[in-house]
N, C-alpha and C positions, 0 to 999 in steps of 0.2 A: 503495499502501500504505499501509496509517494506523501512523504511529510508531512507537508499542506492537507490534503484528506486528512488524517491522525489531527495532527495540526482542528484542523477543522472540528469533527467531531468530539473531539475533548471540549471542548469550546462549549460544544451542544447540548451533551451532559453535567457540563458545570452549570448552564443553567436551567436546564432542568433542577436538577440537588436544590439550585437558587432560589428557586419557585418553590418550592415543594418548602424551602426551610423556614418562605417566606410567611408560609402556615404552617405554623405552628405557639404552644402559646406566650412566647415572644410577642407576636403582632397585636394578639388581645386585650385590651384595656382594661376588663376589671386584674390584666393578670400586674398590668404596670402598673396601676396606683394599688393596688394591693404587696408588689415590692415599694412601692416611694413611704407606703403605714408603715412597715414591717423595721423598717434603716431610722424611721423616725421613735419608735418605739423604743426603736437599739439607743438614742443619742437623750433619748426624755428620760428613759430610769440610769444611764446616768449620774443623774446628779443623784435618786434614793440615795437612798440611810442606810448603810452599810448588814445591818440586820434584815434587811429584805432584799441583801442582792444571791439572797434562796427561795425564798418566799414571791413574793411578788412579784416583786421584774422576773427573777426567773416564768412567773407563770404567765405575764405577758408577753414578754420576748418568743415563748412560747406557741402562746396565742395566735400572735402574727408571723408570726414563721411560717404557720399551720395555715394558715389562711393560704397566700400564696402556694404555698407546696400543692394544696389543697387541688390548688385552680389552675396549677400546672402536671401534674400527676392524671387530674379527668381529664383533660384536653389530650395526652398521650394516651387514654386508655385505648380512642381512636371509636367509640361506639355513643351513642347522645345519649342511655339508659347508665351507665358510667358516665360518662360527665356529668349528668343531673345529679349524679348521686355524693359525687367529689363535689360540684358545687355542692350540695347541703352543707357538705361536714366543712369545708370554705364556713357558711355562710354562718352553723353552727361556732366556729372557732370565731368566728367575727367579733359572736354579738356576747363569748367571753372577755372580747379585749375590750371590750365597750361599757362591757360590769367590770370589767379590774381600774379602766381609764377611771371611769368617776368613783373607786374609795378608795385610786391612790389619791384625787385631785380634795377629798372628802381628808383623809387622814394627816394632806398640807405635803405628802408626798412629792417632788418637785415641781414644774413651775406649772400653774395655774393656769393659761393663755396658754400654754404651749401643748398641755393636754387637752385642752380644750376645744382646741385646731383641730388633733388627730379622733378626736370627736368626732368634730363635724364630719373629714375626715371617710370615717367607718359606715358615716353617716349614711355617707354619699353611694359609698361602698357599695356596702346594700341594696341600691338606690339600683345599681351594674348588677348585683347575682341578682336578685329577685328577676330579671326582665333580663337575663338572659336565661335563669330555669322557665323564667313562663314560654320562651322564644326554642329552645329543645325541646318540652312536653307538649306545644299544640302541635296534632295532625296537619299532616298533609294538608291542603286544598285537594279534592276530588274533582 
């Protein structure tokens, strides 16, 4: 096979691979927003009392990471029912995180405004998750 043909077929193969990769969990707005929240939670909890390192701080970090991880895993499963199931788990972890943020604020941990902002982001993410779930659960038009 001439070198030009090999080069061209390699380029086409690479283009197809890039197109497939463009349809991953990373392309989902819901995943992108969840990842931002997880990072913000890590940063916000850095100022929590040392006595909370293995308590509320750890719980919040795990819940935040669970949200974004479940979105990724669900999308990677390849079926709508599996994706919906993992989105439900992500939603549960998100609600857990919202509860922990509220408790943290009431206990005076962290910066009040920062925790409130994260709570607001969680509320918006919950809406995105719910809309995505509704879309996945809709039956195709006949």
